[in-house]
ZADO-1210 file (C-alpha; in nm, 4 decimals, padded with zeros to 6 digits):
<atoms>
<atom x="-06.1959" y="-08.6553" z="-01.6620" code="MET" pos="1"/>
<atom x="-06.3294" y="-08.3058" z="-01.7461" code="LEU" pos="2"/>
<atom x="-06.3752" y="-08.2876" z="-02.1226" code="GLN" pos="3"/>
<atom x="-06.5025" y="-07.9452" z="-02.2324" code="SER" pos="4"/>
<atom x="-06.2831" y="-07.6364" z="-02.2758" code="HIS" pos="5"/>
<atom x="-06.5928" y="-07.4206" z="-02.2271" code="HIS" pos="6"/>
<atom x="-06.7822" y="-07.5322" z="-01.9167" code="PRO" pos="7"/>
<atom x="-07.1270" y="-07.3950" z="-01.8455" code="LEU" pos="8"/>
<atom x="-07.1366" y="-07.2120" z="-01.5124" code="LYS" pos="9"/>
<atom x="-07.4826" y="-07.2205" z="-01.3515" code="VAL" pos="10"/>
<atom x="-07.5968" y="-07.0161" z="-01.0520" code="ARG" pos="11"/>
<atom x="-07.9061" y="-07.1442" z="-00.8725" code="PHE" pos="12"/>
<atom x="-08.1633" y="-06.9425" z="-00.6810" code="GLY" pos="13"/>
<atom x="-08.4982" y="-06.9921" z="-00.5103" code="TYR" pos="14"/>
<atom x="-08.8249" y="-06.8076" z="-00.4569" code="VAL" pos="15"/>
<atom x="-08.9120" y="-06.5486" z="-00.1911" code="ALA" pos="16"/>
<atom x="-08.9061" y="-06.7455" z="00.1349" code="MET" pos="17"/>
<atom x="-08.6666" y="-06.9791" z="00.3169" code="SER" pos="18"/>
<atom x="-08.7644" y="-07.3141" z="00.4655" code="GLN" pos="19"/>
<atom x="-08.4658" y="-07.2940" z="00.6987" code="GLN" pos="20"/>
<atom x="-08.5112" y="-06.9422" z="00.8349" code="LEU" pos="21"/>
<atom x="-08.7937" y="-06.9211" z="01.0875" code="GLN" pos="22"/>
<atom x="-09.0294" y="-06.6228" z="01.1304" code="HIS" pos="23"/>
<atom x="-08.8938" y="-06.4421" z="00.8245" code="ALA" pos="24"/>
<atom x="-09.1938" y="-06.4095" z="00.5959" code="SER" pos="25"/>
<atom x="-09.1625" y="-06.1223" z="00.3454" code="PRO" pos="26"/>
<atom x="-09.5338" y="-06.1553" z="00.2649" code="SER" pos="27"/>
<atom x="-09.7105" y="-06.0705" z="00.5924" code="GLN" pos="28"/>
<atom x="-10.0400" y="-05.9058" z="00.5113" code="THR" pos="29"/>
<atom x="-10.3564" y="-05.7412" z="00.6336" code="MET" pos="30"/>
<atom x="-10.7074" y="-05.8194" z="00.5127" code="THR" pos="31"/>
<atom x="-10.9565" y="-05.5647" z="00.3868" code="VAL" pos="32"/>
<atom x="-11.1768" y="-05.6556" z="00.6847" code="LYS" pos="33"/>
<atom x="-10.8941" y="-05.5830" z="00.9298" code="GLN" pos="34"/>
<atom x="-10.8253" y="-05.2521" z="00.7538" code="PHE" pos="35"/>
<atom x="-11.1859" y="-05.1344" z="00.7713" code="THR" pos="36"/>
<atom x="-11.2259" y="-05.2408" z="01.1356" code="GLU" pos="37"/>
<atom x="-10.9563" y="-05.0004" z="01.2544" code="LEU" pos="38"/>
<atom x="-11.0710" y="-04.6701" z="01.4085" code="ALA" pos="39"/>
<atom x="-10.9693" y="-04.4469" z="01.1190" code="ASP" pos="40"/>
<atom x="-10.7998" y="-04.4704" z="00.7800" code="ARG" pos="41"/>
<atom x="-10.4830" y="-04.2993" z="00.9007" code="GLU" pos="42"/>
<atom x="-10.4334" y="-04.5608" z="01.1737" code="ALA" pos="43"/>
<atom x="-10.4952" y="-04.8385" z="00.9216" code="ALA" pos="44"/>
<atom x="-10.2368" y="-04.6920" z="00.6806" code="ILE" pos="45"/>
<atom x="-09.9793" y="-04.6671" z="00.9618" code="ARG" pos="46"/>
<atom x="-10.0367" y="-05.0339" z="01.0447" code="LYS" pos="47"/>
<atom x="-09.9900" y="-05.1263" z="00.6770" code="LEU" pos="48"/>
<atom x="-09.6613" y="-04.9382" z="00.6797" code="GLU" pos="49"/>
<atom x="-09.5423" y="-05.1264" z="00.9866" code="ARG" pos="50"/>
<atom x="-09.6239" y="-05.4577" z="00.8186" code="ILE" pos="51"/>
<atom x="-09.4472" y="-05.3527" z="00.4956" code="ALA" pos="52"/>
<atom x="-09.1382" y="-05.2425" z="00.6902" code="ILE" pos="53"/>
<atom x="-09.1346" y="-05.5784" z="00.8720" code="SER" pos="54"/>
<atom x="-09.1539" y="-05.7547" z="00.5334" code="ASN" pos="55"/>
<atom x="-08.8555" y="-05.5583" z="00.4019" code="VAL" pos="56"/>
<atom x="-08.6599" y="-05.6272" z="00.7228" code="GLU" pos="57"/>
<atom x="-08.7333" y="-05.9989" z="00.6771" code="ASN" pos="58"/>
<atom x="-08.5963" y="-05.9684" z="00.3237" code="CYS" pos="59"/>
<atom x="-08.2734" y="-05.8404" z="00.4759" code="MET" pos="60"/>
<atom x="-08.2599" y="-06.1514" z="00.6938" code="ARG" pos="61"/>
<atom x="-08.3208" y="-06.3652" z="00.3862" code="LEU" pos="62"/>
<atom x="-08.0419" y="-06.1967" z="00.1907" code="ILE" pos="63"/>
<atom x="-07.8001" y="-06.2504" z="00.4826" code="LYS" pos="64"/>
<atom x="-07.9103" y="-06.6140" z="00.5019" code="HIS" pos="65"/>
<atom x="-07.8529" y="-06.6517" z="00.1255" code="ASN" pos="66"/>
<atom x="-07.5046" y="-06.5038" z="00.1561" code="LYS" pos="67"/>
<atom x="-07.4199" y="-06.7567" z="00.4279" code="ALA" pos="68"/>
<atom x="-07.5487" y="-07.0373" z="00.2006" code="GLU" pos="69"/>
<atom x="-07.3540" y="-06.9075" z="-00.1018" code="GLY" pos="70"/>
<atom x="-07.6769" y="-06.8238" z="-00.2889" code="ILE" pos="71"/>
<atom x="-07.6525" y="-06.5198" z="-00.5197" code="HIS" pos="72"/>
<atom x="-07.9828" y="-06.5416" z="-00.7079" code="PHE" pos="73"/>
<atom x="-08.3171" y="-06.4744" z="-00.5404" code="PHE" pos="74"/>
<atom x="-08.6745" y="-06.3825" z="-00.6291" code="ARG" pos="75"/>
<atom x="-08.8127" y="-06.1105" z="-00.4058" code="LEU" pos="76"/>
<atom x="-09.1722" y="-06.1372" z="-00.2902" code="SER" pos="77"/>
<atom x="-09.4209" y="-05.9235" z="-00.4836" code="SER" pos="78"/>
<atom x="-09.6257" y="-05.9007" z="-00.1628" code="ARG" pos="79"/>
<atom x="-09.3868" y="-05.6768" z="00.0300" code="LEU" pos="80"/>
<atom x="-09.6508" y="-05.4033" z="00.0528" code="VAL" pos="81"/>
<atom x="-09.9953" y="-05.5313" z="00.1619" code="PRO" pos="82"/>
<atom x="-10.3111" y="-05.3918" z="-00.0022" code="LEU" pos="83"/>
<atom x="-10.1015" y="-05.1951" z="-00.2504" code="VAL" pos="84"/>
<atom x="-10.3172" y="-05.0429" z="-00.5288" code="ASN" pos="85"/>
<atom x="-10.6383" y="-05.1383" z="-00.3464" code="HIS" pos="86"/>
<atom x="-10.9119" y="-04.8692" z="-00.3627" code="PRO" pos="87"/>
<atom x="-10.8925" y="-04.8399" z="00.0179" code="LEU" pos="88"/>
<atom x="-10.5278" y="-04.7301" z="-00.0028" code="THR" pos="89"/>
<atom x="-10.5622" y="-04.4938" z="-00.2982" code="ASP" pos="90"/>
<atom x="-10.3097" y="-04.2113" z="-00.2728" code="GLY" pos="91"/>
<atom x="-10.0914" y="-04.3899" z="-00.0163" code="TRP" pos="92"/>
<atom x="-09.7238" y="-04.2995" z="-00.0729" code="LYS" pos="93"/>
<atom x="-09.5885" y="-04.6294" z="00.0584" code="TYR" pos="94"/>
<atom x="-09.2543" y="-04.5698" z="-00.1115" code="GLU" pos="95"/>
<atom x="-09.1840" y="-04.2741" z="00.1187" code="ARG" pos="96"/>
<atom x="-09.2387" y="-04.4765" z="00.4360" code="ALA" pos="97"/>
<atom x="-09.0269" y="-04.7611" z="00.2994" code="LEU" pos="98"/>
<atom x="-08.7474" y="-04.5478" z="00.1490" code="ALA" pos="99"/>
<atom x="-08.4741" y="-04.5931" z="00.4165" code="PRO" pos="100"/>
<atom x="-08.5511" y="-04.9641" z="00.4552" code="TYR" pos="101"/>
<atom x="-08.5495" y="-05.0324" z="00.0805" code="LEU" pos="102"/>
<atom x="-08.2223" y="-04.8414" z="00.0497" code="GLU" pos="103"/>
<atom x="-08.0648" y="-05.0579" z="00.3215" code="GLU" pos="104"/>
<atom x="-08.1939" y="-05.3766" z="00.1575" code="LEU" pos="105"/>
<atom x="-08.0675" y="-05.2601" z="-00.1825" code="GLY" pos="106"/>
<atom x="-07.7234" y="-05.1850" z="-00.0396" code="ASN" pos="107"/>
<atom x="-07.7104" y="-05.5361" z="00.1059" code="LEU" pos="108"/>
<atom x="-07.8074" y="-05.6927" z="-00.2279" code="ILE" pos="109"/>
<atom x="-07.5547" y="-05.4850" z="-00.4231" code="THR" pos="110"/>
<atom x="-07.2729" y="-05.5382" z="-00.1725" code="LYS" pos="111"/>
<atom x="-07.3195" y="-05.9153" z="-00.1929" code="ASN" pos="112"/>
<atom x="-07.3455" y="-05.9101" z="-00.5751" code="LYS" pos="113"/>
<atom x="-07.6832" y="-06.0810" z="-00.5815" code="MET" pos="114"/>
<atom x="-07.9204" y="-06.0975" z="-00.8752" code="ARG" pos="115"/>
<atom x="-08.2785" y="-06.0341" z="-00.7660" code="VAL" pos="116"/>
<atom x="-08.6025" y="-06.0034" z="-00.9568" code="ASP" pos="117"/>
<atom x="-08.9807" y="-06.0156" z="-00.9214" code="PHE" pos="118"/>
<atom x="-09.2603" y="-06.2305" z="-01.0655" code="HIS" pos="119"/>
<atom x="-09.5973" y="-06.0525" z="-01.0230" code="PRO" pos="120"/>
<atom x="-09.9104" y="-06.2590" z="-00.9638" code="ASP" pos="121"/>
<atom x="-10.0811" y="-06.4312" z="-01.2559" code="HIS" pos="122"/>
<atom x="-10.3592" y="-06.1689" z="-01.2705" code="PHE" pos="123"/>
<atom x="-10.1053" y="-05.9072" z="-01.3867" code="VAL" pos="124"/>
<atom x="-10.1566" y="-05.9550" z="-01.7609" code="VAL" pos="125"/>
<atom x="-10.0879" y="-05.7301" z="-02.0574" code="LEU" pos="126"/>
<atom x="-10.2904" y="-05.9050" z="-02.3254" code="ASN" pos="127"/>
<atom x="-10.6397" y="-05.8255" z="-02.1990" code="SER" pos="128"/>
<atom x="-10.8854" y="-05.6298" z="-02.4144" code="SER" pos="129"/>
<atom x="-11.0344" y="-05.4946" z="-02.0906" code="SER" pos="130"/>
<atom x="-10.9087" y="-05.1433" z="-02.0136" code="LYS" pos="131"/>
<atom x="-10.9713" y="-05.2040" z="-01.6455" code="GLU" pos="132"/>
<atom x="-10.7555" y="-05.5196" z="-01.6370" code="VAL" pos="133"/>
<atom x="-10.4848" y="-05.3464" z="-01.8404" code="PHE" pos="134"/>
<atom x="-10.4800" y="-05.0402" z="-01.6112" code="GLN" pos="135"/>
<atom x="-10.4581" y="-05.2644" z="-01.3048" code="HIS" pos="136"/>
<atom x="-10.1603" y="-05.4452" z="-01.4616" code="ALA" pos="137"/>
<atom x="-09.9896" y="-05.1113" z="-01.5270" code="LEU" pos="138"/>
<atom x="-10.0378" y="-05.0063" z="-01.1645" code="LYS" pos="139"/>
<atom x="-09.8865" y="-05.3319" z="-01.0430" code="GLN" pos="140"/>
<atom x="-09.5906" y="-05.2970" z="-01.2778" code="LEU" pos="141"/>
<atom x="-09.5368" y="-04.9402" z="-01.1586" code="LEU" pos="142"/>
<atom x="-09.5373" y="-05.0703" z="-00.7993" code="TYR" pos="143"/>
<atom x="-09.2578" y="-05.3172" z="-00.8855" code="HIS" pos="144"/>
<atom x="-09.0695" y="-05.0415" z="-01.0679" code="TYR" pos="145"/>
<atom x="-09.0886" y="-04.8182" z="-00.7580" code="LYS" pos="146"/>
<atom x="-08.9586" y="-05.1008" z="-00.5389" code="LEU" pos="147"/>
<atom x="-08.6599" y="-05.1579" z="-00.7696" code="LEU" pos="148"/>
<atom x="-08.5840" y="-04.7848" z="-00.7812" code="LYS" pos="149"/>
<atom x="-08.6096" y="-04.7762" z="-00.4011" code="GLY" pos="150"/>
<atom x="-08.3552" y="-05.0601" z="-00.3883" code="LEU" pos="151"/>
<atom x="-08.1348" y="-04.8572" z="-00.6253" code="ASN" pos="152"/>
<atom x="-08.1286" y="-05.1553" z="-00.8620" code="ILE" pos="153"/>
<atom x="-08.1550" y="-05.1016" z="-01.2373" code="ASP" pos="154"/>
<atom x="-08.5105" y="-05.2189" z="-01.3228" code="PRO" pos="155"/>
<atom x="-08.4077" y="-05.3454" z="-01.6671" code="LYS" pos="156"/>
<atom x="-08.5155" y="-05.7083" z="-01.7165" code="HIS" pos="157"/>
<atom x="-08.6121" y="-05.7667" z="-01.3527" code="ARG" pos="158"/>
<atom x="-08.9818" y="-05.8531" z="-01.3786" code="CYS" pos="159"/>
<atom x="-09.1093" y="-06.1876" z="-01.5127" code="VAL" pos="160"/>
<atom x="-09.4553" y="-06.1966" z="-01.6709" code="LEU" pos="161"/>
<atom x="-09.6674" y="-06.4645" z="-01.8281" code="HIS" pos="162"/>
<atom x="-09.8350" y="-06.3569" z="-02.1513" code="ILE" pos="163"/>
<atom x="-10.1851" y="-06.3868" z="-02.0045" code="GLY" pos="164"/>
<atom x="-10.5205" y="-06.5402" z="-02.0924" code="GLY" pos="165"/>
<atom x="-10.6485" y="-06.6534" z="-02.4297" code="LYS" pos="166"/>
<atom x="-11.0145" y="-06.5535" z="-02.4416" code="LYS" pos="167"/>
<atom x="-10.9462" y="-06.4211" z="-02.7921" code="GLN" pos="168"/>
<atom x="-10.7538" y="-06.7343" z="-02.8895" code="GLY" pos="169"/>
<atom x="-10.3752" y="-06.7676" z="-02.8895" code="VAL" pos="170"/>
<atom x="-10.3173" y="-06.5484" z="-03.1964" code="GLU" pos="171"/>
<atom x="-10.5651" y="-06.2863" z="-03.0760" code="GLY" pos="172"/>
<atom x="-10.4019" y="-06.2850" z="-02.7327" code="GLY" pos="173"/>
<atom x="-10.0554" y="-06.2395" z="-02.8814" code="LEU" pos="174"/>
<atom x="-10.1659" y="-05.9509" z="-03.1016" code="GLU" pos="175"/>
<atom x="-10.3495" y="-05.7867" z="-02.8100" code="GLN" pos="176"/>
<atom x="-10.0230" y="-05.8057" z="-02.6136" code="PHE" pos="177"/>
<atom x="-09.8381" y="-05.6336" z="-02.8995" code="VAL" pos="178"/>
<atom x="-10.1038" y="-05.3616" z="-02.9129" code="SER" pos="179"/>
<atom x="-10.1107" y="-05.3045" z="-02.5367" code="ASN" pos="180"/>
<atom x="-09.7314" y="-05.3126" z="-02.5092" code="PHE" pos="181"/>
<atom x="-09.7140" y="-05.0030" z="-02.7282" code="ALA" pos="182"/>
<atom x="-09.9172" y="-04.8141" z="-02.4642" code="ASP" pos="183"/>
<atom x="-09.6783" y="-04.8945" z="-02.1781" code="ILE" pos="184"/>
<atom x="-09.4169" y="-04.6384" z="-02.0668" code="PRO" pos="185"/>
<atom x="-09.0710" y="-04.7322" z="-02.1965" code="ILE" pos="186"/>
<atom x="-08.9325" y="-04.7691" z="-01.8417" code="ALA" pos="187"/>
<atom x="-09.1908" y="-05.0430" z="-01.7747" code="LEU" pos="188"/>
<atom x="-09.1353" y="-05.2055" z="-02.1155" code="GLN" pos="189"/>
<atom x="-08.7652" y="-05.2404" z="-02.0377" code="GLU" pos="190"/>
<atom x="-08.8374" y="-05.3963" z="-01.6977" code="MET" pos="191"/>
<atom x="-09.0144" y="-05.6993" z="-01.8478" code="LEU" pos="192"/>
<atom x="-08.9039" y="-06.0520" z="-01.9300" code="ILE" pos="193"/>
<atom x="-09.1528" y="-06.3089" z="-02.0665" code="LEU" pos="194"/>
<atom x="-09.2052" y="-06.6701" z="-01.9613" code="GLU" pos="195"/>
<atom x="-09.3683" y="-06.9599" z="-02.1428" code="ASN" pos="196"/>
<atom x="-09.6548" y="-07.0929" z="-01.9316" code="ASP" pos="197"/>
<atom x="-09.8001" y="-07.4392" z="-01.8761" code="ASP" pos="198"/>
<atom x="-10.1504" y="-07.3724" z="-02.0025" code="LYS" pos="199"/>
<atom x="-10.1976" y="-07.1046" z="-02.2675" code="ASN" pos="200"/>
<atom x="-09.8761" y="-06.9930" z="-02.4329" code="TYR" pos="201"/>
<atom x="-09.5931" y="-07.2291" z="-02.5282" code="ALA" pos="202"/>
<atom x="-09.2299" y="-07.1299" z="-02.5761" code="ILE" pos="203"/>
<atom x="-09.2882" y="-07.0500" z="-02.9448" code="GLU" pos="204"/>
<atom x="-09.5512" y="-06.7930" z="-02.8422" code="ASP" pos="205"/>
<atom x="-09.3200" y="-06.6286" z="-02.5892" code="ALA" pos="206"/>
<atom x="-09.0464" y="-06.6232" z="-02.8536" code="LEU" pos="207"/>
<atom x="-09.2817" y="-06.4614" z="-03.1063" code="TYR" pos="208"/>
<atom x="-09.3333" y="-06.1696" z="-02.8674" code="LEU" pos="209"/>
<atom x="-08.9760" y="-06.1657" z="-02.7399" code="GLY" pos="210"/>
<atom x="-08.8300" y="-06.1450" z="-03.0895" code="GLU" pos="211"/>
<atom x="-09.0888" y="-05.8961" z="-03.2156" code="LYS" pos="212"/>
<atom x="-09.0759" y="-05.6597" z="-02.9167" code="LEU" pos="213"/>
<atom x="-08.7192" y="-05.7051" z="-02.7941" code="GLY" pos="214"/>
<atom x="-08.8139" y="-05.8745" z="-02.4645" code="ILE" pos="215"/>
<atom x="-08.5857" y="-06.1458" z="-02.3170" code="PRO" pos="216"/>
<atom x="-08.7571" y="-06.4834" z="-02.2799" code="VAL" pos="217"/>
<atom x="-08.7326" y="-06.6900" z="-01.9615" code="VAL" pos="218"/>
<atom x="-08.7377" y="-07.0576" z="-02.0535" code="PHE" pos="219"/>
<atom x="-08.9376" y="-07.2708" z="-01.8092" code="ASP" pos="220"/>
<atom x="-08.8328" y="-07.6334" z="-01.8516" code="LEU" pos="221"/>
<atom x="-09.1305" y="-07.7844" z="-01.6669" code="HIS" pos="222"/>
<atom x="-09.3764" y="-07.5801" z="-01.8765" code="HIS" pos="223"/>
<atom x="-09.1888" y="-07.6860" z="-02.1894" code="PHE" pos="224"/>
<atom x="-09.2200" y="-08.0521" z="-02.0916" code="ASP" pos="225"/>
<atom x="-09.5965" y="-08.0156" z="-02.0333" code="VAL" pos="226"/>
<atom x="-09.6497" y="-07.8593" z="-02.3777" code="HIS" pos="227"/>
<atom x="-09.3926" y="-08.0413" z="-02.5915" code="HIS" pos="228"/>
<atom x="-09.3161" y="-08.4032" z="-02.6419" code="LYS" pos="229"/>
<atom x="-09.0906" y="-08.4251" z="-02.9472" code="GLU" pos="230"/>
<atom x="-09.0144" y="-08.0610" z="-03.0271" code="LYS" pos="231"/>
<atom x="-08.6659" y="-07.9472" z="-03.1273" code="ASP" pos="232"/>
<atom x="-08.5327" y="-07.8172" z="-02.7980" code="LEU" pos="233"/>
<atom x="-08.1955" y="-07.7125" z="-02.9401" code="GLN" pos="234"/>
<atom x="-08.3471" y="-07.4819" z="-03.2017" code="THR" pos="235"/>
<atom x="-08.5915" y="-07.3261" z="-02.9567" code="LEU" pos="236"/>
<atom x="-08.3219" y="-07.2797" z="-02.6924" code="TRP" pos="237"/>
<atom x="-08.0934" y="-07.1066" z="-02.9463" code="THR" pos="238"/>
<atom x="-08.3731" y="-06.8570" z="-03.0102" code="ARG" pos="239"/>
<atom x="-08.4224" y="-06.8065" z="-02.6341" code="VAL" pos="240"/>
<atom x="-08.0535" y="-06.7238" z="-02.5890" code="VAL" pos="241"/>
<atom x="-08.0695" y="-06.4760" z="-02.8760" code="GLU" pos="242"/>
<atom x="-08.3411" y="-06.2757" z="-02.6960" code="THR" pos="243"/>
<atom x="-08.0910" y="-06.2039" z="-02.4145" code="TRP" pos="244"/>
<atom x="-07.8144" y="-06.0618" z="-02.6342" code="LYS" pos="245"/>
<atom x="-07.8897" y="-05.6983" z="-02.5386" code="HIS" pos="246"/>
<atom x="-07.9497" y="-05.7673" z="-02.1692" code="SER" pos="247"/>
<atom x="-07.6997" y="-05.6700" z="-01.8980" code="PRO" pos="248"/>
<atom x="-07.7949" y="-05.9935" z="-01.7165" code="LEU" pos="249"/>
<atom x="-07.7106" y="-06.3588" z="-01.7924" code="PRO" pos="250"/>
<atom x="-07.9713" y="-06.5852" z="-01.9526" code="VAL" pos="251"/>
<atom x="-08.2295" y="-06.6905" z="-01.6963" code="LYS" pos="252"/>
<atom x="-08.4501" y="-06.9991" z="-01.6842" code="MET" pos="253"/>
<atom x="-08.6922" y="-07.1662" z="-01.4409" code="HIS" pos="254"/>
<atom x="-08.6914" y="-07.5274" z="-01.3280" code="ILE" pos="255"/>
<atom x="-08.9489" y="-07.7244" z="-01.1339" code="SER" pos="256"/>
<atom x="-09.0598" y="-08.0853" z="-01.1370" code="SER" pos="257"/>
<atom x="-09.4097" y="-08.2277" z="-01.1789" code="PRO" pos="258"/>
<atom x="-09.5706" y="-08.3424" z="-00.8560" code="LYS" pos="259"/>
<atom x="-09.7537" y="-08.6479" z="-00.9971" code="ASP" pos="260"/>
<atom x="-09.6566" y="-08.7816" z="-01.3374" code="GLY" pos="261"/>
<atom x="-09.4884" y="-08.6071" z="-01.6311" code="PRO" pos="262"/>
<atom x="-09.7922" y="-08.4012" z="-01.7368" code="SER" pos="263"/>
<atom x="-09.8747" y="-08.2636" z="-01.3907" code="ASP" pos="264"/>
<atom x="-09.8508" y="-07.8838" z="-01.3826" code="ARG" pos="265"/>
<atom x="-09.8237" y="-07.8732" z="-01.0002" code="ALA" pos="266"/>
<atom x="-09.4751" y="-07.8260" z="-00.8543" code="HIS" pos="267"/>
<atom x="-09.3101" y="-08.1016" z="-00.6545" code="ALA" pos="268"/>
<atom x="-09.1276" y="-08.0443" z="-00.3263" code="ASP" pos="269"/>
<atom x="-08.7876" y="-08.1008" z="-00.4869" code="TYR" pos="270"/>
<atom x="-08.6170" y="-08.0981" z="-00.8275" code="ILE" pos="271"/>
<atom x="-08.5485" y="-08.3971" z="-01.0514" code="ASP" pos="272"/>
<atom x="-08.1709" y="-08.3613" z="-01.1038" code="ALA" pos="273"/>
<atom x="-08.1729" y="-08.6163" z="-01.3870" code="ASN" pos="274"/>
<atom x="-08.4111" y="-08.4084" z="-01.5968" code="ARG" pos="275"/>
<atom x="-08.2063" y="-08.0930" z="-01.5525" code="PHE" pos="276"/>
<atom x="-07.8791" y="-08.2736" z="-01.6257" code="GLU" pos="277"/>
<atom x="-08.0247" y="-08.4107" z="-01.9531" code="ARG" pos="278"/>
<atom x="-08.1357" y="-08.0600" z="-02.0464" code="PHE" pos="279"/>
<atom x="-07.7848" y="-07.9209" z="-01.9873" code="VAL" pos="280"/>
<atom x="-07.6348" y="-08.1870" z="-02.2118" code="GLN" pos="281"/>
<atom x="-07.8642" y="-08.0701" z="-02.4935" code="VAL" pos="282"/>
<atom x="-07.7873" y="-07.6976" z="-02.4598" code="ILE" pos="283"/>
<atom x="-07.4166" y="-07.7212" z="-02.3691" code="GLN" pos="284"/>
<atom x="-07.2077" y="-07.4779" z="-02.5726" code="GLY" pos="285"/>
<atom x="-07.4847" y="-07.2192" z="-02.6148" code="SER" pos="286"/>
<atom x="-07.3878" y="-06.9964" z="-02.3205" code="VAL" pos="287"/>
<atom x="-07.1040" y="-06.9721" z="-02.0704" code="ARG" pos="288"/>
<atom x="-07.3190" y="-06.8519" z="-01.7791" code="LYS" pos="289"/>
<atom x="-07.6799" y="-06.9107" z="-01.6796" code="MET" pos="290"/>
<atom x="-07.8986" y="-06.8304" z="-01.3789" code="ASP" pos="291"/>
<atom x="-08.1548" y="-07.0943" z="-01.2836" code="VAL" pos="292"/>
<atom x="-08.4524" y="-07.0173" z="-01.0597" code="MET" pos="293"/>
<atom x="-08.5808" y="-07.3187" z="-00.8677" code="ILE" pos="294"/>
<atom x="-08.9592" y="-07.3210" z="-00.8257" code="GLU" pos="295"/>
<atom x="-09.0117" y="-07.5982" z="-00.5726" code="ALA" pos="296"/>
<atom x="-09.2240" y="-07.6240" z="-00.2597" code="LYS" pos="297"/>
<atom x="-08.9205" y="-07.6778" z="-00.0379" code="GLN" pos="298"/>
<atom x="-08.7543" y="-07.3525" z="-00.1535" code="LYS" pos="299"/>
<atom x="-08.3906" y="-07.3313" z="-00.0363" code="ASP" pos="300"/>
<atom x="-08.3992" y="-07.6911" z="00.0913" code="LEU" pos="301"/>
<atom x="-08.4793" y="-07.7995" z="-00.2653" code="ALA" pos="302"/>
<atom x="-08.1801" y="-07.5986" z="-00.3862" code="LEU" pos="303"/>
<atom x="-07.9468" y="-07.7606" z="-00.1337" code="ILE" pos="304"/>
<atom x="-08.0727" y="-08.1101" z="-00.2216" code="LYS" pos="305"/>
<atom x="-08.0321" y="-08.0418" z="-00.5945" code="LEU" pos="306"/>
<atom x="-07.6693" y="-07.9345" z="-00.5415" code="MET" pos="307"/>
<atom x="-07.6016" y="-08.2633" z="-00.3643" code="GLY" pos="308"/>
<atom x="-07.7751" y="-08.4632" z="-00.6378" code="ASP" pos="309"/>
<atom x="-07.5884" y="-08.2863" z="-00.9201" code="LEU" pos="310"/>
<atom x="-07.2509" y="-08.3597" z="-00.7589" code="LYS" pos="311"/>
<atom x="-07.3185" y="-08.7295" z="-00.8254" code="GLU" pos="312"/>
<atom x="-07.2749" y="-08.6714" z="-01.2009" code="PHE" pos="313"/>
<atom x="-06.9116" y="-08.7233" z="-01.3032" code="SER" pos="314"/>
<atom x="-06.8932" y="-08.4213" z="-01.5350" code="LEU" pos="315"/>
<atom x="-07.0519" y="-08.1752" z="-01.2925" code="VAL" pos="316"/>
<atom x="-06.8181" y="-07.9776" z="-01.0688" code="LYS" pos="317"/>
<atom x="-06.9145" y="-07.7743" z="-00.7620" code="GLU" pos="318"/>
<atom x="-06.7971" y="-07.4107" z="-00.7789" code="VAL" pos="319"/>
<atom x="-06.9680" y="-07.2949" z="-00.4586" code="SER" pos="320"/>
<atom x="-07.2635" y="-07.3976" z="-00.2401" code="GLN" pos="321"/>
<atom x="-07.5146" y="-07.2840" z="-00.5058" code="ALA" pos="322"/>
<atom x="-07.3096" y="-07.2817" z="-00.8258" code="GLU" pos="323"/>
<atom x="-07.2076" y="-07.5652" z="-01.0546" code="MET" pos="324"/>
<atom x="-06.9975" y="-07.6120" z="-01.3674" code="GLU" pos="325"/>
<atom x="-07.1072" y="-07.8588" z="-01.6336" code="PHE" pos="326"/>
<atom x="-06.8182" y="-08.0001" z="-01.8399" code="HIS" pos="327"/>
<atom x="-06.9822" y="-08.1667" z="-02.1374" code="TYR" pos="328"/>
<atom x="-06.8817" y="-08.1464" z="-02.5003" code="GLU" pos="329"/>
<atom x="-07.0327" y="-07.8460" z="-02.6761" code="ASP" pos="330"/>
<atom x="-07.3398" y="-08.0118" z="-02.8253" code="THR" pos="331"/>
<atom x="-07.4746" y="-07.7047" z="-03.0024" code="LEU" pos="332"/>
<atom x="-07.1321" y="-07.6078" z="-03.1354" code="ALA" pos="333"/>
<atom x="-07.0922" y="-07.9602" z="-03.2815" code="ARG" pos="334"/>
<atom x="-07.4255" y="-07.9418" z="-03.4570" code="ASN" pos="335"/>
</atoms>
């Protein structure tokens, strides 16, 4: 029997590329060697544009595939435009060539009421004392901002970042982030959401920055498990939720499962449904809606398998092909 008056509704999504859809990579690329081997720079740029357009068209196929599968949450590939911000392509107005294609993709996303976001590569960091590294990060963030504007999607809280390295120690790295953040244009500041990582910065560190700078925090359960053994998950999760109170989007989190043993940082092919179900029991009552990004090697196949596994739990109810309701007592409300 369903027990809670306030079920938690969870939408699930996956990352960038489908395992079911063939020949639909949104990350086709071109090497520097291939670029320089072409007869002239103009010809090389035109070829880059053709590849980028093909990537965007493949994204359209992916969005249509997601709609058919009932999936309304998706991470777009950050590699839509090959060799972007490389010295060889300096001055290239890629956004002009892509404009009609991005507009069409954006219309498709909006029409189907899908939440999309980006997660730039790990070398895009904002806590470096190196001006060169910082400037490169800004260029990459501007690239993502231009893509979102081209899609006609509000950039606010659409770009997940890790905090970065810790050459200066954890505290030094956090304070460098605070200092560098002040030098970022407001439009880029508002685009960011911060994630706890599995190596350098635990959830408390992400929360320190999120609370201080007004940045929503993406809770990664796998990274939490690697860092914490007996920490108070309820208290930390309550703080995570609080960082989303001014966001137009529901609370977002990431789930993956360790490949080999509980401390393994590598992602498994699929998701351990038992671990996620235990997590939901702990946080039940904290939010009514949540979006969960699956980071698993098998992409959409992992999502489909997880939906099947979750249906085996008596207090979990299927809403759609990629959405579930969890009907537990409100744990946080009770405590």
